[in-house]
matplotlib code that plots the C-alpha trace (Angstrom):
import matplotlib.pyplot as plt

x = [14.1, 10.8, 10.0, 12.8, 11.5, 8.2, 9.8, 12.5, 9.5, 7.3, 10.4, 10.9, 6.6, 7.1, 10.5, 8.6, 5.1, 7.5, 6.4, 3.4, 0.7, -2.3, -4.2, -1.3, -1.6, -5.5, -5.5, -5.8, -3.8, -7.4, -10.5, -10.0, -6.6, -5.9, -4.8, -1.6, -4.0, -6.2, -3.1, -2.0, -5.3, -5.2, -2.2, -3.6, -6.9, -4.9, -2.3, -5.6, -7.3, -3.8, -3.5, -7.2, -7.0, -4.3, -5.2, -8.6, -5.9, -4.7, -7.8, -8.2, -7.7, -5.8, -2.3, -1.2, 2.5, 2.1, 4.6, 6.6, 4.6, 5.9, 4.4, 8.0, 6.0, 3.5, 6.7, 5.6, 3.8, 3.4, 0.2, -2.9, -4.8, -8.1, -7.9, -10.9, -14.1, -13.0, -9.7, -10.9, -10.3, -12.5, -13.2, -13.6, -10.0, -8.6, -6.4, -2.8, -2.8, -6.0, -4.1, -0.4, -2.3, -4.1, -1.1, 1.4, -1.9, -1.9, 1.8, 2.4, -1.0, 1.0, 4.1, 3.6, 1.7, 4.3, 6.3, 4.3, 4.5, 7.1, 7.9, 7.3, 3.6, 3.6, 4.5, 1.8, -1.4, -2.6, -5.5, -5.2, -4.2, -6.3, -3.6, -1.0, -3.5, -2.6, -0.2, 0.6, 1.0, 5.3, 4.8, 2.0, 3.7, 6.8, 4.1, 2.8, 6.2, 6.3, 2.7, 3.9, 6.7, 4.8, 2.1, 5.9, 6.1, 3.0, 3.2, 6.4, 4.5, 1.6, 3.9, 5.4, 2.3, 1.2, 4.6, 5.4]
y = [10.9, 8.8, 8.5, 6.6, 3.1, 3.8, 5.8, 2.9, -0.1, 2.2, 2.4, -1.4, -2.1, 0.2, -1.4, -4.9, -4.1, -1.8, -3.1, -5.1, -4.3, -3.5, -6.8, -8.5, -6.0, -7.2, -10.8, -13.0, -15.7, -17.1, -16.8, -16.3, -14.5, -10.8, -9.6, -7.0, -4.4, -5.3, -4.9, -1.8, -0.1, -2.3, -0.5, 3.1, 2.3, 1.5, 4.1, 6.6, 4.9, 4.8, 9.2, 9.8, 7.6, 9.8, 13.3, 12.2, 10.8, 13.9, 15.8, 13.5, 14.6, 11.5, 11.3, 7.7, 6.1, 2.6, 0.2, -0.5, -3.5, -5.9, -5.0, -6.1, -9.5, -8.4, -9.7, -12.8, -14.0, -17.8, -16.0, -14.8, -12.2, -11.0, -7.2, -5.3, -4.6, -0.8, -1.7, -4.1, -3.6, -3.3, -6.4, -4.8, -3.8, -0.8, 1.7, 1.6, 5.2, 5.6, 3.4, 4.7, 8.7, 8.0, 6.1, 8.4, 11.2, 8.5, 8.4, 12.4, 12.7, 10.5, 11.6, 15.2, 14.3, 13.2, 16.0, 18.3, 16.6, 16.7, 12.8, 13.0, 14.4, 11.3, 8.9, 10.9, 9.8, 6.4, 4.1, 0.7, -2.0, -5.1, -7.1, -5.3, -3.5, 0.5, 1.9, 4.9, 7.7, 7.0, 3.2, 3.7, 5.3, 2.4, 0.1, 1.7, 0.0, -3.0, -3.5, -2.5, -4.7, -7.8, -6.9, -6.5, -10.2, -11.0, -8.6, -11.2, -14.5, -13.5, -12.4, -16.1, -17.2, -15.8, -16.5, -12.8]
z = [5.1, 6.8, 2.8, 1.3, 1.2, -0.1, -3.3, -3.3, -3.2, -5.8, -8.0, -8.2, -9.0, -11.6, -13.1, -12.3, -14.3, -17.0, -20.8, -20.0, -22.5, -20.4, -21.4, -19.9, -16.5, -16.7, -17.1, -13.8, -13.5, -11.9, -11.6, -7.8, -7.4, -8.4, -11.6, -11.9, -12.4, -9.2, -7.6, -8.5, -7.9, -3.9, -3.3, -4.9, -2.1, 0.8, 0.3, 0.7, 3.7, 5.3, 4.4, 5.5, 8.4, 8.8, 9.0, 11.0, 13.9, 14.0, 15.2, 17.8, 21.6, 22.3, 22.1, 23.2, 23.1, 21.1, 21.4, 17.3, 16.4, 13.6, 10.6, 8.9, 9.2, 6.4, 3.3, 4.7, 2.0, 3.2, 5.9, 3.9, 5.2, 3.0, 1.6, 3.3, 1.3, 0.9, 0.1, -2.7, -6.4, -8.5, -10.6, -14.8, -16.5, -15.8, -17.9, -17.1, -17.8, -14.9, -12.8, -12.2, -12.8, -9.6, -7.8, -8.0, -6.1, -3.3, -3.1, -3.6, -0.4, 1.8, 1.6, 1.4, 5.1, 6.0, 4.9, 6.6, 10.3, 13.2, 13.4, 17.4, 16.0, 14.0, 17.5, 19.1, 17.0, 16.2, 14.5, 14.5, 12.0, 11.7, 12.3, 14.2, 16.3, 17.8, 15.3, 15.9, 12.3, 11.7, 11.8, 9.3, 6.8, 7.2, 7.1, 3.9, 2.3, 3.9, 2.7, -1.0, -0.9, -0.1, -3.1, -5.3, -4.7, -5.3, -8.8, -9.5, -8.6, -10.6, -14.0, -13.4, -13.7, -16.5, -17.9, -19.0]

ax = plt.figure().add_subplot(projection="3d")
ax.plot(x, y, z, "-o")
ax.set_aspect("equal")
plt.show()
């Protein structure tokens, strides 16, 4: 099933933050770095953008075959890419209940989108990624799991920096 990896990484994220207090989740390792809660909010914002862009791409007439992109490279955390403004988390502390609920909703929406459409159709429609260029919708759905795995590494690093 197309969404298995997405579910697996999301479960690892929840395991990694389980037992942490809201104050710990909202604490930043340094002023210029994100808190764990901000990372979680970023994942929610990204999932929403990907789902919305994918829906818009389906409405377009174009059917352009797209080469497989090396988005697995996003796991290399030695390379930093600043998140575009529309997927940057708010600076203010947030409640875990709100972020968890929003993440569950965005995850369900992307999963539902993936299940509702034939893989051939998903491979025939695309929209651009800021680093990897044009990616088809099936690649975008798979990329989401790699993006989350990258941030799982970041969450683990933040925990270590905060001594949690």
